[in-house]
C-alpha positions in Angstrom: 134.5 93.3 179.2 132.4 92.1 182.0 132.4 88.6 180.5 135.8 87.1 179.7 134.9 84.0 177.7 132.4 82.7 175.0 131.3 79.1 174.9 129.6 78.3 171.6 127.9 75.3 170.1 128.9 74.4 166.6 126.1 73.0 164.4 123.1 75.4 164.1 125.0 78.1 166.1 128.3 79.3 164.5 127.8 76.8 161.7 125.1 76.6 159.1 124.8 73.4 157.2 128.0 72.3 158.9 130.2 75.3 157.8 131.3 78.5 159.5 131.4 81.5 157.2 134.4 83.9 157.0 132.6 86.8 158.7 131.9 84.6 161.8 135.5 83.4 161.8 136.7 87.0 161.7 134.4 87.9 164.6 135.7 85.0 166.7 139.3 86.2 165.9 138.4 89.8 167.0 137.0 88.5 170.3 140.2 86.5 170.9 142.4 89.4 170.0 140.6 91.5 172.5 141.8 89.1 175.2 138.7 86.9 175.5 138.8 83.2 175.7 136.9 81.0 173.2 135.5 77.5 173.9 133.7 75.3 171.4 131.3 72.9 172.9 130.0 70.3 170.4 128.4 66.9 170.1 130.6 66.1 167.2 133.6 63.7 167.4 136.9 65.5 166.8 137.6 63.8 163.5 134.2 64.8 162.2 134.7 68.4 163.4 138.1 68.7 161.7 136.6 67.5 158.4 134.3 70.5 158.2 136.1 73.2 160.3 139.7 73.9 159.4 140.3 76.6 162.1 140.2 74.7 165.4 143.2 76.7 166.6 140.8 79.7 167.1 139.6 78.1 170.3 141.4 77.8 173.6 139.6 74.6 174.3 137.2 72.3 172.4 134.7 70.2 174.3 133.8 67.4 171.9 131.5 64.3 172.1 128.9 66.3 174.0 131.1 66.8 177.1 133.0 63.6 177.1 136.3 64.7 175.5 138.4 67.8 176.1 140.9 69.0 173.4 143.6 71.6 173.5 144.2 72.9 169.9 147.6 74.5 170.9 149.1 71.2 171.9 146.7 68.9 170.0 146.3 66.8 173.1 143.0 65.4 174.2 141.7 63.7 177.3 138.7 61.6 178.0 136.6 63.1 180.8 135.0 59.7 181.6 135.5 56.1 180.9 133.8 54.9 177.7 130.7 52.7 177.6 131.4 49.0 177.5 132.6 47.6 174.2 129.6 45.3 174.0 127.1 48.1 173.8 127.6 49.3 170.2 127.5 45.7 169.0 124.2 45.1 170.9 122.8 48.2 169.4 123.7 46.9 165.9 122.3 43.5 166.7 118.9 45.1 167.5 118.7 46.6 164.1 120.3 50.1 164.3 121.8 50.7 160.9 123.4 54.1 161.4 125.8 54.2 164.3 128.8 56.4 165.2 131.2 55.4 167.9 133.7 57.9 169.3 136.2 57.8 172.1 133.2 57.7 174.5 130.1 58.8 172.7 127.8 56.4 170.8 125.4 58.3 168.5 122.6 57.5 166.1 119.2 58.9 165.1 116.3 59.6 167.4 114.1 57.2 165.4 116.1 54.4 167.0 115.3 55.5 170.6 113.4 52.4 171.6 116.2 50.1 170.4 118.9 52.1 172.1 116.9 52.0 175.4 116.7 48.2 175.0 120.4 47.9 174.4 121.1 49.9 177.5 118.9 47.6 179.6 120.5 44.5 178.0 124.0 45.7 178.8 122.9 47.0 182.3 124.6 50.3 181.7 124.4 53.4 183.8 124.0 55.6 180.8 122.0 58.6 179.7 120.4 59.4 176.3 120.7 63.0 175.1 118.6 64.2 172.2 119.7 66.9 169.7 117.4 67.9 166.9 116.7 64.4 165.7 120.0 62.9 166.7 120.5 60.7 169.7 123.6 60.4 171.8 124.4 57.9 174.5 126.9 58.8 177.2 127.8 57.6 180.7 125.5 59.0 183.3 126.5 62.5 184.5 128.2 63.5 181.2 126.9 66.4 179.2 128.1 69.7 177.8 128.1 71.3 181.2 130.4 68.6 182.5 132.9 69.3 179.6 132.7 73.0 179.9 133.4 73.0 183.6 136.5 70.9 182.8 137.6 73.5 180.2 137.0 76.4 182.6 139.2 74.6 185.1 142.1 74.2 182.7 141.8 77.8 181.6 141.4 79.2 185.2 138.0 80.7 184.3 135.1 81.3 186.6 132.0 80.0 185.0 130.2 83.2 185.9 132.6 85.0 183.5 131.4 82.8 180.5 128.6 83.6 178.0 127.1 80.5 176.4 125.3 80.5 173.0 123.5 77.6 171.4 120.4 76.4 169.5 119.4 72.8 170.6 118.3 70.8 173.5 121.8 69.7 174.6 122.8 73.4 175.0 120.3 74.1 177.8 122.7 72.7 180.4 125.3 75.2 179.4 122.8 78.1 179.9 122.3 76.9 183.5 125.9 77.0 184.6 127.2 80.1 182.8 127.0 83.7 183.8 124.9 84.7 180.8 123.2 82.8 177.9 122.0 83.6 174.4 120.0 81.6 171.9 120.4 82.2 168.2 117.2 83.0 166.3 116.9 79.6 164.8 117.1 77.9 168.2 114.3 75.5 169.4 111.6 77.2 171.4 112.5 75.4 174.6 116.1 76.6 174.2 114.9 80.2 173.8 112.8 79.9 176.9 116.0 79.1 179.0 118.1 81.9 177.5 118.8 85.3 179.0 118.8 86.8 175.4 117.2 85.6 172.2 119.3 87.0 169.4 117.6 88.6 166.4 119.5 86.6 163.8 120.4 83.0 163.3 123.5 80.9 163.1 126.8 82.9 162.6 125.1 86.2 162.1 123.5 86.0 165.6 126.8 85.0 167.1 128.5 87.9 165.5 126.0 90.2 167.1 126.5 88.6 170.4 130.3 89.1 170.1 129.6 92.8 169.3 127.6 93.2 172.4 130.3 91.5 174.5 133.1 93.7 173.1 131.0 96.8 173.7 130.2 95.6 177.3 126.5 95.9 176.5 125.4 92.8 178.4 125.8 92.9 182.2 125.1 90.4 185.0 121.5 90.0 183.8 120.8 93.6 184.7 121.5 95.7 181.6 119.2 95.5 178.6 121.4 94.9 175.5 121.2 97.2 172.5 119.6 95.1 169.7 119.7 97.8 167.1 120.9 96.4 163.8 119.9 92.9 164.5 118.3 91.1 161.6 114.7 90.1 162.0 114.5 88.1 158.7 112.9 84.7 159.0 115.5 82.0 159.6 115.1 78.9 157.6 
């Protein structure tokens, strides 16, 4: 294979309504058995991910909390890739009226509807933080932390060149992955701006699209942005 590793988003990419079907799990297993490396790059907190995905050991590394946390499923060890936001920040967000708030090792997450209140809390706490949007969700992380930051740390641990990685995703926070990897693909249900940044827009959505991408990789049908992939057999059904 020209590309040695696959970096995939979770929700909206390998997962549909939070779950990964058996066919997609089998395709991921086939890729790994071929000698490829698998990396999951998600905005979810690890505990939340484990509640819906019982096969984390499929992956060589899991980048969680949108790039702030790196987890090794083989050893079950994790490490924070940055210092967390100050402890006062979540409390200030709640004081301003945000009702739904999730606080991870580093990430603080809520819904996009609370954007103005979150921006106010960042100013009040004088934080050097960034807001990342993801299909209606909102994540707050220290400045400089995103999925690309986490993936580069995973590549470093696995001794992988980033040019050897194919990234696949569906949402705004996946675009940074496309910019640093050797090749990128958007599933059919991806947002239009995500498709615009991808080297390849897959003909099917969610896990079906990822399975087709894995087939192309195993058959070495995607080259260094030179070879036109064979899309025969891709589903063109409308993705809900």
